[in-house]
N, C-alpha and C positions, 0 to 999 in steps of 0.2 A: 504494499500500500505506499509505504514512504517513496518508492521507486517511482511509482506512478505520479505523486504529487510533485515531486523534483522534475520529471518528465514535462509534466504541465506547466509547471512555472518556466522552464526553458524556453519551451514553445511559444509562452505568453510574453517572454522579454523578447525574442526574435521578432514575434508579429508587432510588437510596438517600436521596434528599432525600424522595422520595414515601413510601417505607416507613416513615422517621423521622417526618413528620407523622401519618401514618395510625396509627403506634405511639402516638405522643403522645396522639391522639384516643382509641383505643383504649383505653388503659390510664390514661386521665385520672381524678381523683377527683371530677370534675364532669360526669356525662355529663347527667345532667338539665339542667344549664346550656346544655349545647350543644345538646340537643333543643329547650330552651323558646325559644332565640334563633331556631330555624328555622320556629318554629310561629307564623305571623304571619297565617295566613287566618283570618278570624273570620266566622262565620254565626250567624243567629238564627233558631230552628224550635222544632218539637215533636218529643218524642222518642215515636216509634211503637212501637219495641220495644229491648231491649237483652238480648242472649242470650249466655251465656258459650260460646265457642268456643275448645277448647284452652285456651292460658294467658291468653288475653285475652278479649274480647267484640266482638259483632258488633252495631252501633248501626244500627237504620234511623229514618232522620232527614226531618220533613217540614218544609223550608225555608220561612220568611216573611220578609217585609220588615218591618222595625222602624223606623217612619219618625218625624220630629218637624218641628217647624217648619212652613213653607210647605208641604213635601212632604206632611206627615200631613194640615193641613189641606185642602188640593185633593183628595187621594185621597180622604178622607173625604166631602167635598161630591160627588166624583164617584159614590161608592158610595152616596150619600143618607144616610148618617148624620149629617151636620150640612149646615145652610143654607148653601149659597155664602156666603163670606167671614166666617163663623163659625168660630171656633178649636174643636179637638179637646180632650177634658177631657184633662188632666195632659200637656198637649203632645206625645202620642205616639198613633201609630195604627198598629196592624198590618195588614197587607196580606197576606190568604192566598190564593196563586194556586196552582192547579194539583193540590196535596197530591200531587206525585210523590215517593216516598220514595227517599232516596239512602243507599248504605250505605257505613258507616264502619268501621274497625277502631279498637276502644278497647282499648290495653293497660290491664291491671290496676292499673298503677301510676300512671294518669291522675290527674291533679288533678280534684277535685270538690268543687261548694260547693252546697248548697240552703238555704233560707232557713227559720231555726226561731227559735223564741222564745228559745232559749238562745245564739244565734249572736251574734257582734260587731254591736253597736249601730250602732257607725261606718260598717259594712258593710251595714246594713239588715238585719242577723239572718244572715250568710252563715255557715254552719256546714261545715267539712270534714268529709267521708265518703268512702267508699271506692267505688269502681265496684262492688263485689258489693254494696254497701248500696243504690245506686242502683238497681242491676238488680231488687233486691226491691221498691223503691218502684215502679218502673215496672210490676211485674207485679203490683201490689197490695197487698203486704208492708207493714209498718211499722217498720222496723229504726230510724227516727227520726221525731219527729212534727213535718210541716212547718207553716210559719206559714201559707202558701198552697199550692193543688195544683201539680204540674209543668205543668199545662197552660198556667199564665202563660207558659211557655217559657224555652228556655234558650240561652245563648249557648255555642258550641264553638269551640274553637281546632284548626285541623288544618295538618298538615303531609304531603302526598303521601297524602292518603287515609286516615291516620291521625290521631285525635282525640288532642290533648295535654291538653286541658283541658275540663270541661263546668261552668257557672256558671249557677244558676237567675235569671231575671229577676224582679225586685221588679214589682208590679202595683200601682199606687195605687189 
């Protein structure tokens, strides 16, 4: 009987600690920082569509490989884009394989940057916009004037199927 009481006490203490941790995380003033720290998967590709679904958006994304260095030079030579042993222009080559669309959830609060002439020159014109504005751009609207079209590609950061950020890639 004494062993059962001790076991029950240990379970109760563990439950109280877990509840405390979840309460701190839930009521924290920095939920974006917590979410951003868990958003480590990064992928390059192209936006096929971005449609509002409820409070957020659904992204259909065509992944690609953004390669540099030896990888880029070899892939481009194998694809007949450059002669074997020759470097690719601007030290990058995009490998477009398959064009299978992947589906991701994008919260309306996700961080988005596109390239404009009014953006931060130190960041090649990166300009913050909303997901709603990005959806309009993808749909052919002009809520902002882009420096170059979105088909230059974007980098997305993902956590468990949810996009935390989308950033347009500069193409020299």
